[in-house]
mmCIF file of the C-alpha atoms, coordinates in Angstrom:
data_MODEL
# 
_entry.id   MODEL 
# 
loop_
_atom_site.group_PDB 
_atom_site.id 
_atom_site.type_symbol 
_atom_site.label_atom_id 
_atom_site.label_alt_id 
_atom_site.label_comp_id 
_atom_site.label_asym_id 
_atom_site.label_entity_id 
_atom_site.label_seq_id 
_atom_site.pdbx_PDB_ins_code 
_atom_site.Cartn_x 
_atom_site.Cartn_y 
_atom_site.Cartn_z 
_atom_site.occupancy 
_atom_site.B_iso_or_equiv 
_atom_site.pdbx_formal_charge 
_atom_site.auth_seq_id 
_atom_site.auth_comp_id 
_atom_site.auth_asym_id 
_atom_site.auth_atom_id 
_atom_site.pdbx_PDB_model_num 
ATOM 1   C CA . UNK A 1 1   ? 0.000   0.000  0.000   1.00 0.00 ? 1   UNK A CA 1 
ATOM 2   C CA . UNK A 1 2   ? 2.749   2.446  0.949   1.00 0.00 ? 2   UNK A CA 1 
ATOM 3   C CA . UNK A 1 3   ? 4.622   1.546  -2.235  1.00 0.00 ? 3   UNK A CA 1 
ATOM 4   C CA . UNK A 1 4   ? 1.627   2.537  -4.416  1.00 0.00 ? 4   UNK A CA 1 
ATOM 5   C CA . UNK A 1 5   ? 1.192   5.788  -2.520  1.00 0.00 ? 5   UNK A CA 1 
ATOM 6   C CA . UNK A 1 6   ? 4.862   6.709  -2.924  1.00 0.00 ? 6   UNK A CA 1 
ATOM 7   C CA . UNK A 1 7   ? 4.754   5.796  -6.624  1.00 0.00 ? 7   UNK A CA 1 
ATOM 8   C CA . UNK A 1 8   ? 2.173   8.548  -7.170  1.00 0.00 ? 8   UNK A CA 1 
ATOM 9   C CA . UNK A 1 9   ? 4.715   11.162 -6.131  1.00 0.00 ? 9   UNK A CA 1 
ATOM 10  C CA . UNK A 1 10  ? 7.584   9.840  -8.255  1.00 0.00 ? 10  UNK A CA 1 
ATOM 11  C CA . UNK A 1 11  ? 8.056   11.147 -11.779 1.00 0.00 ? 11  UNK A CA 1 
ATOM 12  C CA . UNK A 1 12  ? 6.948   8.834  -14.570 1.00 0.00 ? 12  UNK A CA 1 
ATOM 13  C CA . UNK A 1 13  ? 9.622   6.493  -15.862 1.00 0.00 ? 13  UNK A CA 1 
ATOM 14  C CA . UNK A 1 14  ? 11.153  7.177  -19.249 1.00 0.00 ? 14  UNK A CA 1 
ATOM 15  C CA . UNK A 1 15  ? 9.430   4.113  -20.662 1.00 0.00 ? 15  UNK A CA 1 
ATOM 16  C CA . UNK A 1 16  ? 5.999   5.224  -19.458 1.00 0.00 ? 16  UNK A CA 1 
ATOM 17  C CA . UNK A 1 17  ? 6.565   8.757  -20.835 1.00 0.00 ? 17  UNK A CA 1 
ATOM 18  C CA . UNK A 1 18  ? 7.528   7.339  -24.235 1.00 0.00 ? 18  UNK A CA 1 
ATOM 19  C CA . UNK A 1 19  ? 4.546   4.964  -24.238 1.00 0.00 ? 19  UNK A CA 1 
ATOM 20  C CA . UNK A 1 20  ? 2.178   7.794  -23.255 1.00 0.00 ? 20  UNK A CA 1 
ATOM 21  C CA . UNK A 1 21  ? 3.597   9.995  -26.017 1.00 0.00 ? 21  UNK A CA 1 
ATOM 22  C CA . UNK A 1 22  ? 3.082   7.282  -28.614 1.00 0.00 ? 22  UNK A CA 1 
ATOM 23  C CA . UNK A 1 23  ? -0.432  6.584  -27.290 1.00 0.00 ? 23  UNK A CA 1 
ATOM 24  C CA . UNK A 1 24  ? -1.264  10.278 -27.849 1.00 0.00 ? 24  UNK A CA 1 
ATOM 25  C CA . UNK A 1 25  ? -0.198  9.924  -31.472 1.00 0.00 ? 25  UNK A CA 1 
ATOM 26  C CA . UNK A 1 26  ? 2.954   11.977 -31.169 1.00 0.00 ? 26  UNK A CA 1 
ATOM 27  C CA . UNK A 1 27  ? 5.196   11.486 -34.164 1.00 0.00 ? 27  UNK A CA 1 
ATOM 28  C CA . UNK A 1 28  ? 2.532   9.858  -36.340 1.00 0.00 ? 28  UNK A CA 1 
ATOM 29  C CA . UNK A 1 29  ? 1.799   11.607 -39.619 1.00 0.00 ? 29  UNK A CA 1 
ATOM 30  C CA . UNK A 1 30  ? -0.901  10.231 -41.923 1.00 0.00 ? 30  UNK A CA 1 
ATOM 31  C CA . UNK A 1 31  ? -1.619  11.057 -45.534 1.00 0.00 ? 31  UNK A CA 1 
ATOM 32  C CA . UNK A 1 32  ? -4.341  9.833  -47.859 1.00 0.00 ? 32  UNK A CA 1 
ATOM 33  C CA . UNK A 1 33  ? -4.945  10.086 -51.598 1.00 0.00 ? 33  UNK A CA 1 
ATOM 34  C CA . UNK A 1 34  ? -8.252  8.941  -53.068 1.00 0.00 ? 34  UNK A CA 1 
ATOM 35  C CA . UNK A 1 35  ? -8.496  8.132  -56.773 1.00 0.00 ? 35  UNK A CA 1 
ATOM 36  C CA . UNK A 1 36  ? -12.157 8.028  -57.715 1.00 0.00 ? 36  UNK A CA 1 
ATOM 37  C CA . UNK A 1 37  ? -11.993 8.330  -61.493 1.00 0.00 ? 37  UNK A CA 1 
ATOM 38  C CA . UNK A 1 38  ? -11.426 4.906  -62.932 1.00 0.00 ? 38  UNK A CA 1 
ATOM 39  C CA . UNK A 1 39  ? -9.873  3.445  -64.963 1.00 0.00 ? 39  UNK A CA 1 
ATOM 40  C CA . UNK A 1 40  ? -6.546  4.326  -63.416 1.00 0.00 ? 40  UNK A CA 1 
ATOM 41  C CA . UNK A 1 41  ? -3.731  4.863  -65.908 1.00 0.00 ? 41  UNK A CA 1 
ATOM 42  C CA . UNK A 1 42  ? 0.032   5.119  -65.592 1.00 0.00 ? 42  UNK A CA 1 
ATOM 43  C CA . UNK A 1 43  ? -0.059  8.929  -65.703 1.00 0.00 ? 43  UNK A CA 1 
ATOM 44  C CA . UNK A 1 44  ? -2.498  9.085  -62.778 1.00 0.00 ? 44  UNK A CA 1 
ATOM 45  C CA . UNK A 1 45  ? -0.414  6.607  -60.804 1.00 0.00 ? 45  UNK A CA 1 
ATOM 46  C CA . UNK A 1 46  ? 2.680   8.748  -61.452 1.00 0.00 ? 46  UNK A CA 1 
ATOM 47  C CA . UNK A 1 47  ? 0.780   11.841 -60.274 1.00 0.00 ? 47  UNK A CA 1 
ATOM 48  C CA . UNK A 1 48  ? -0.230  10.105 -57.029 1.00 0.00 ? 48  UNK A CA 1 
ATOM 49  C CA . UNK A 1 49  ? 3.318   8.795  -56.568 1.00 0.00 ? 49  UNK A CA 1 
ATOM 50  C CA . UNK A 1 50  ? 4.707   12.315 -56.929 1.00 0.00 ? 50  UNK A CA 1 
ATOM 51  C CA . UNK A 1 51  ? 2.180   13.566 -54.361 1.00 0.00 ? 51  UNK A CA 1 
ATOM 52  C CA . UNK A 1 52  ? 3.090   10.815 -51.890 1.00 0.00 ? 52  UNK A CA 1 
ATOM 53  C CA . UNK A 1 53  ? 6.819   11.556 -52.223 1.00 0.00 ? 53  UNK A CA 1 
ATOM 54  C CA . UNK A 1 54  ? 6.208   15.321 -51.893 1.00 0.00 ? 54  UNK A CA 1 
ATOM 55  C CA . UNK A 1 55  ? 4.042   14.717 -48.804 1.00 0.00 ? 55  UNK A CA 1 
ATOM 56  C CA . UNK A 1 56  ? 6.815   12.610 -47.238 1.00 0.00 ? 56  UNK A CA 1 
ATOM 57  C CA . UNK A 1 57  ? 9.373   15.346 -47.921 1.00 0.00 ? 57  UNK A CA 1 
ATOM 58  C CA . UNK A 1 58  ? 7.134   17.984 -46.367 1.00 0.00 ? 58  UNK A CA 1 
ATOM 59  C CA . UNK A 1 59  ? 6.352   15.860 -43.289 1.00 0.00 ? 59  UNK A CA 1 
ATOM 60  C CA . UNK A 1 60  ? 10.008  14.906 -42.811 1.00 0.00 ? 60  UNK A CA 1 
ATOM 61  C CA . UNK A 1 61  ? 10.957  18.591 -42.902 1.00 0.00 ? 61  UNK A CA 1 
ATOM 62  C CA . UNK A 1 62  ? 8.606   19.328 -39.980 1.00 0.00 ? 62  UNK A CA 1 
ATOM 63  C CA . UNK A 1 63  ? 9.817   16.558 -37.670 1.00 0.00 ? 63  UNK A CA 1 
ATOM 64  C CA . UNK A 1 64  ? 11.868  17.238 -34.564 1.00 0.00 ? 64  UNK A CA 1 
ATOM 65  C CA . UNK A 1 65  ? 15.430  15.947 -34.264 1.00 0.00 ? 65  UNK A CA 1 
ATOM 66  C CA . UNK A 1 66  ? 16.619  16.535 -30.713 1.00 0.00 ? 66  UNK A CA 1 
ATOM 67  C CA . UNK A 1 67  ? 20.284  15.672 -30.230 1.00 0.00 ? 67  UNK A CA 1 
ATOM 68  C CA . UNK A 1 68  ? 20.359  13.833 -33.565 1.00 0.00 ? 68  UNK A CA 1 
ATOM 69  C CA . UNK A 1 69  ? 17.448  11.505 -32.825 1.00 0.00 ? 69  UNK A CA 1 
ATOM 70  C CA . UNK A 1 70  ? 15.935  11.568 -36.297 1.00 0.00 ? 70  UNK A CA 1 
ATOM 71  C CA . UNK A 1 71  ? 14.927  7.994  -37.117 1.00 0.00 ? 71  UNK A CA 1 
ATOM 72  C CA . UNK A 1 72  ? 11.663  7.487  -38.981 1.00 0.00 ? 72  UNK A CA 1 
ATOM 73  C CA . UNK A 1 73  ? 9.503   4.637  -40.193 1.00 0.00 ? 73  UNK A CA 1 
ATOM 74  C CA . UNK A 1 74  ? 7.173   4.640  -43.189 1.00 0.00 ? 74  UNK A CA 1 
ATOM 75  C CA . UNK A 1 75  ? 4.423   2.385  -44.514 1.00 0.00 ? 75  UNK A CA 1 
ATOM 76  C CA . UNK A 1 76  ? 2.242   2.826  -47.604 1.00 0.00 ? 76  UNK A CA 1 
ATOM 77  C CA . UNK A 1 77  ? -0.863  0.884  -48.566 1.00 0.00 ? 77  UNK A CA 1 
ATOM 78  C CA . UNK A 1 78  ? -3.305  0.756  -51.452 1.00 0.00 ? 78  UNK A CA 1 
ATOM 79  C CA . UNK A 1 79  ? -6.894  -0.387 -50.808 1.00 0.00 ? 79  UNK A CA 1 
ATOM 80  C CA . UNK A 1 80  ? -10.493 0.089  -51.743 1.00 0.00 ? 80  UNK A CA 1 
ATOM 81  C CA . UNK A 1 81  ? -11.912 2.601  -49.245 1.00 0.00 ? 81  UNK A CA 1 
ATOM 82  C CA . UNK A 1 82  ? -12.935 0.641  -46.162 1.00 0.00 ? 82  UNK A CA 1 
ATOM 83  C CA . UNK A 1 83  ? -11.444 -2.561 -47.546 1.00 0.00 ? 83  UNK A CA 1 
ATOM 84  C CA . UNK A 1 84  ? -8.381  -4.665 -46.931 1.00 0.00 ? 84  UNK A CA 1 
ATOM 85  C CA . UNK A 1 85  ? -5.072  -3.606 -48.466 1.00 0.00 ? 85  UNK A CA 1 
ATOM 86  C CA . UNK A 1 86  ? -4.530  -4.674 -52.058 1.00 0.00 ? 86  UNK A CA 1 
ATOM 87  C CA . UNK A 1 87  ? -0.845  -3.814 -51.809 1.00 0.00 ? 87  UNK A CA 1 
ATOM 88  C CA . UNK A 1 88  ? 1.332   -2.503 -49.009 1.00 0.00 ? 88  UNK A CA 1 
ATOM 89  C CA . UNK A 1 89  ? 4.963   -1.863 -48.262 1.00 0.00 ? 89  UNK A CA 1 
ATOM 90  C CA . UNK A 1 90  ? 6.932   -0.895 -45.195 1.00 0.00 ? 90  UNK A CA 1 
ATOM 91  C CA . UNK A 1 91  ? 10.172  0.969  -45.624 1.00 0.00 ? 91  UNK A CA 1 
ATOM 92  C CA . UNK A 1 92  ? 11.704  0.168  -42.257 1.00 0.00 ? 92  UNK A CA 1 
ATOM 93  C CA . UNK A 1 93  ? 13.493  2.583  -39.988 1.00 0.00 ? 93  UNK A CA 1 
ATOM 94  C CA . UNK A 1 94  ? 15.565  5.198  -41.790 1.00 0.00 ? 94  UNK A CA 1 
ATOM 95  C CA . UNK A 1 95  ? 17.148  8.593  -41.300 1.00 0.00 ? 95  UNK A CA 1 
ATOM 96  C CA . UNK A 1 96  ? 16.003  11.617 -43.344 1.00 0.00 ? 96  UNK A CA 1 
ATOM 97  C CA . UNK A 1 97  ? 19.211  11.645 -45.383 1.00 0.00 ? 97  UNK A CA 1 
ATOM 98  C CA . UNK A 1 98  ? 18.370  8.105  -46.528 1.00 0.00 ? 98  UNK A CA 1 
ATOM 99  C CA . UNK A 1 99  ? 15.114  9.381  -47.979 1.00 0.00 ? 99  UNK A CA 1 
ATOM 100 C CA . UNK A 1 100 ? 16.991  11.513 -50.517 1.00 0.00 ? 100 UNK A CA 1 
ATOM 101 C CA . UNK A 1 101 ? 19.951  9.233  -51.236 1.00 0.00 ? 101 UNK A CA 1 
ATOM 102 C CA . UNK A 1 102 ? 20.367  7.472  -54.556 1.00 0.00 ? 102 UNK A CA 1 
ATOM 103 C CA . UNK A 1 103 ? 18.446  4.208  -54.246 1.00 0.00 ? 103 UNK A CA 1 
ATOM 104 C CA . UNK A 1 104 ? 16.971  5.548  -51.013 1.00 0.00 ? 104 UNK A CA 1 
ATOM 105 C CA . UNK A 1 105 ? 13.468  5.540  -49.592 1.00 0.00 ? 105 UNK A CA 1 
ATOM 106 C CA . UNK A 1 106 ? 12.135  8.066  -52.108 1.00 0.00 ? 106 UNK A CA 1 
ATOM 107 C CA . UNK A 1 107 ? 13.117  5.818  -55.003 1.00 0.00 ? 107 UNK A CA 1 
ATOM 108 C CA . UNK A 1 108 ? 11.830  2.746  -53.163 1.00 0.00 ? 108 UNK A CA 1 
ATOM 109 C CA . UNK A 1 109 ? 8.424   4.464  -52.819 1.00 0.00 ? 109 UNK A CA 1 
ATOM 110 C CA . UNK A 1 110 ? 8.394   5.075  -56.556 1.00 0.00 ? 110 UNK A CA 1 
ATOM 111 C CA . UNK A 1 111 ? 9.313   1.437  -57.174 1.00 0.00 ? 111 UNK A CA 1 
ATOM 112 C CA . UNK A 1 112 ? 6.530   0.202  -54.904 1.00 0.00 ? 112 UNK A CA 1 
ATOM 113 C CA . UNK A 1 113 ? 3.911   2.489  -56.412 1.00 0.00 ? 113 UNK A CA 1 
ATOM 114 C CA . UNK A 1 114 ? 4.817   1.470  -59.958 1.00 0.00 ? 114 UNK A CA 1 
ATOM 115 C CA . UNK A 1 115 ? 4.787   -2.207 -58.986 1.00 0.00 ? 115 UNK A CA 1 
ATOM 116 C CA . UNK A 1 116 ? 1.061   -1.979 -58.276 1.00 0.00 ? 116 UNK A CA 1 
ATOM 117 C CA . UNK A 1 117 ? -0.803  -3.676 -61.084 1.00 0.00 ? 117 UNK A CA 1 
ATOM 118 C CA . UNK A 1 118 ? -3.027  -0.988 -62.558 1.00 0.00 ? 118 UNK A CA 1 
ATOM 119 C CA . UNK A 1 119 ? -4.891  -3.606 -64.605 1.00 0.00 ? 119 UNK A CA 1 
ATOM 120 C CA . UNK A 1 120 ? -5.883  -5.403 -61.402 1.00 0.00 ? 120 UNK A CA 1 
ATOM 121 C CA . UNK A 1 121 ? -7.152  -2.184 -59.832 1.00 0.00 ? 121 UNK A CA 1 
ATOM 122 C CA . UNK A 1 122 ? -9.128  -1.312 -62.958 1.00 0.00 ? 122 UNK A CA 1 
ATOM 123 C CA . UNK A 1 123 ? -10.824 -4.734 -62.988 1.00 0.00 ? 123 UNK A CA 1 
ATOM 124 C CA . UNK A 1 124 ? -12.344 -3.878 -59.614 1.00 0.00 ? 124 UNK A CA 1 
ATOM 125 C CA . UNK A 1 125 ? -13.826 -0.682 -61.080 1.00 0.00 ? 125 UNK A CA 1 
ATOM 126 C CA . UNK A 1 126 ? -13.960 0.968  -57.659 1.00 0.00 ? 126 UNK A CA 1 
ATOM 127 C CA . UNK A 1 127 ? -12.173 3.959  -56.165 1.00 0.00 ? 127 UNK A CA 1 
ATOM 128 C CA . UNK A 1 128 ? -8.702  3.315  -54.793 1.00 0.00 ? 128 UNK A CA 1 
ATOM 129 C CA . UNK A 1 129 ? -7.203  4.852  -51.680 1.00 0.00 ? 129 UNK A CA 1 
ATOM 130 C CA . UNK A 1 130 ? -3.488  5.233  -51.123 1.00 0.00 ? 130 UNK A CA 1 
ATOM 131 C CA . UNK A 1 131 ? -2.488  5.863  -47.523 1.00 0.00 ? 131 UNK A CA 1 
ATOM 132 C CA . UNK A 1 132 ? 0.862   6.593  -45.918 1.00 0.00 ? 132 UNK A CA 1 
ATOM 133 C CA . UNK A 1 133 ? 1.894   6.555  -42.278 1.00 0.00 ? 133 UNK A CA 1 
ATOM 134 C CA . UNK A 1 134 ? 5.175   8.213  -41.335 1.00 0.00 ? 134 UNK A CA 1 
ATOM 135 C CA . UNK A 1 135 ? 6.421   7.876  -37.777 1.00 0.00 ? 135 UNK A CA 1 
ATOM 136 C CA . UNK A 1 136 ? 9.106   10.110 -36.255 1.00 0.00 ? 136 UNK A CA 1 
ATOM 137 C CA . UNK A 1 137 ? 11.075  8.917  -33.243 1.00 0.00 ? 137 UNK A CA 1 
ATOM 138 C CA . UNK A 1 138 ? 12.508  12.424 -32.925 1.00 0.00 ? 138 UNK A CA 1 
ATOM 139 C CA . UNK A 1 139 ? 9.032   13.853 -32.275 1.00 0.00 ? 139 UNK A CA 1 
ATOM 140 C CA . UNK A 1 140 ? 8.502   11.294 -29.508 1.00 0.00 ? 140 UNK A CA 1 
ATOM 141 C CA . UNK A 1 141 ? 11.935  11.947 -28.009 1.00 0.00 ? 141 UNK A CA 1 
ATOM 142 C CA . UNK A 1 142 ? 11.312  15.697 -28.020 1.00 0.00 ? 142 UNK A CA 1 
ATOM 143 C CA . UNK A 1 143 ? 8.040   15.311 -26.144 1.00 0.00 ? 143 UNK A CA 1 
ATOM 144 C CA . UNK A 1 144 ? 8.870   12.459 -23.798 1.00 0.00 ? 144 UNK A CA 1 
ATOM 145 C CA . UNK A 1 145 ? 12.567  12.811 -23.058 1.00 0.00 ? 145 UNK A CA 1 
ATOM 146 C CA . UNK A 1 146 ? 13.751  16.351 -23.722 1.00 0.00 ? 146 UNK A CA 1 
ATOM 147 C CA . UNK A 1 147 ? 10.702  18.182 -22.416 1.00 0.00 ? 147 UNK A CA 1 
ATOM 148 C CA . UNK A 1 148 ? 12.830  20.048 -19.835 1.00 0.00 ? 148 UNK A CA 1 
ATOM 149 C CA . UNK A 1 149 ? 14.994  21.566 -22.608 1.00 0.00 ? 149 UNK A CA 1 
ATOM 150 C CA . UNK A 1 150 ? 12.240  24.102 -23.407 1.00 0.00 ? 150 UNK A CA 1 
ATOM 151 C CA . UNK A 1 151 ? 13.508  26.540 -20.766 1.00 0.00 ? 151 UNK A CA 1 
# 
């Protein structure tokens, strides 16, 4: 009983602060692109790909990087709205510089997007939703660990 009472007056552990930050959605950036006009052609897929890459660049530029903590994770999926993914890809944990490097994440996004079989999507004759989730460990670190640095 005394242990629980004393625990209330102790600051939260680093782990619990990080978990709470993640639970609040800190560091999670979500983007969505809906293609309603079917059939989908290569030019439209290229347009969406360019938008996804531009969105990633913009989101990456807004992330926090306290003391060099700048790791990110990215996942992209293609699905009918409300349906299961038809195609998805995770791009692992990477640093922003790896996004721009030759053969880096930006080019891997383009490769994934162009690997999606447009013919298969067109056979469904339904709108298609592309969604991206970018997670920034730097944003979490800034909120959960380096909160006292604001002064």
